[in-house]
N, C-alpha and C positions, 0 to 999 in steps of 0.2 A: 148273370144276375139271378137266374133261377136257382142255382146251387146255394147262394148266400141266404136266401129267404128262410129256409128251415133252420139254418145255423143261428141267424139273428133271432128267430122266434124262440129257439131253445135258450139262448143267452138271456133274452128278456124274461122268459119264464123263471129261470134260476134267480135272476136279480130281483124279481118281484115275489119270490116264494118267501113265506114267513120264516124267520129264524127261530129255532127251538132252543131255549136256554139249556146250557150244559147240565144243570142240576134239576131239570124238570121232573125226572123220574126219581122215586125214593131210592136210597142207597141200600136197601135190603136189610140184612140182618142187623146192621148197626142202628138203623132207624127203629127197627122192631125192639131192640134192646133198650133204646132210649124211651120209647113209648111205655114199655113194660115197667121200667124203672120209675118214670114219672107217675104212673098209675099206682105205684106201691106194690106191684106184683112180684118184683124180683129185687135181690140185693145188687148193689153196685159191683161192677167187675173189679174195681180196686179193692173192695172189701174181700171178695172171694180170692183174689190174687194174694192179698196179705195173709190169708189163712192157708192157702195151698202151697205157694211157692217155697216157704221155708221147709216143707216136708219133702222136697225134691232136691236135696243137696247133691251136688255133682252133676246135675242136669242143666242144660242150657234151655231157657224158656224161649220158645219161638213165637208164642202169641195165642190169642183166643179165637174161637168161632162161637156164634150164638145160634141156637136152634129155637126159634120162637114157638114152634108147635109143641116141643117138649119142655120149653122153658128151662133149658139147660145150656151150660157153657161147656165147650170142649177145649181144654187147655193143651197146647201142643209143646212137647219137650223133645230134646234129643240128647242122647248119651252114647258115646262110643259108636257113632254112626247109626244108631237105632232110634227110630221115632217112637215116642210114647205119648199116648193120648190119655188125659185124665178128664172124665166126664163128671160135671158138678151140677147139682140141682141149683138153679139160679134163685129159687124161692128161699131155700133153707141154707144154702152153702155147703150142704153135705156132699161128700164125694160118693158118686154112684158106682164108679168102677174105673179101672185102668186097663188099657189095651196096648199091645205092642204090634 
């Protein structure tokens, strides 16, 4: 019985431990983008995509990333196996640069 006591204590401790909700932590860049949009600091991603995507004919759009410190979106594309990043000022919608 001596061996079962530590095991039972461990099981009881786990059973009584508080459960942490899955979404207790913020989701990072997506939450930051929403906050900045609600505050009126940046344009919506959809507006930026409407402006930039038509200029990238022949490229497959892979999706965005948001940098809250720079208040910029990085739109990711691929063409002929090469990845292309387009950096866009989230405040103005102006393309800041393109890198391969």
